[in-house]
C-alpha positions, 0 to 999 in steps of 0.5 A: 243761409237758410240751409245752416239755419236749418242744420242748427235748429235741427242740432238743437232740437236733436240735442234735448232729447239726447241731452235728457235721455243722458241725464236720465240714464246718469241718475239711473246708473247712480241710483243703481249704484247706490243701491248696489253700494247699500245693499252690500254694505247692509249684507255685509252688516247681516253676516257680520252680526251672525258671525260674531257671537253676542256678549253675554254678562258674567252670572254669579248663580250656578248655570246649568252648564259648570264653570271655572271657579273665580269671582262670582263663587258661592259663599260657602266656597270662600267659608270652606277655603277660609275655615280651613286656613284659619283652623291650620294657623290656630287663628279665627277668621276675623283674626287673620282678616284684621292682620291681613287688613292691617298689611300683614302678608299671609306668609308672615302670619304663617311664620308668626305662628311656627308654620313653615312656607312648605307647611303653608303651601300644603295648607292653601292647597288643601283649603283650595281643594276643600273650596272646589269640593263645595263647588263640585257638590253644589253643581258649580263645577264638575269633578273634571273641572275641579281637577284641572283648576287643582292642577294649575294652583299646584304649579303656582308659587306660594306667594301666588296662592297667599295672595289669592287666599288673602283676597278671599279672606278681604273680599268676602 
């Protein structure tokens, strides 16, 4: 029995240091795993933020690099478009705006003035060209950008052109 008591005490004494070593090893392994995962996530975030360009807001003033025409164009653009349309429809800007606000469509307004759909299309494209000329002279567009924009406008149907010009009158 004495021999059995010695073996049991020896095993119990041996188990405590082994248990402590195992716990230490487990804590070290767990800590290393957490550092590895955390470092990987941090690295991924840094790489992802560098890969995507920062979001920018739309600026309504001219910048060093010209852009397409559209919202934010200078009032001179809208003035040129409205002036030409008014002149060709033989009406003031205010008269056209009042009619459009009352729900009269630009195509119907042109018909009332004795202007055919084909004539109105030509008038609207010329009005856009005059507006684009203002943008080019003001440094908002290059001539090449203006030409490309006008090419896009030329393939639009009359209804789309008339709606765009309608909002030029109503919103500016």
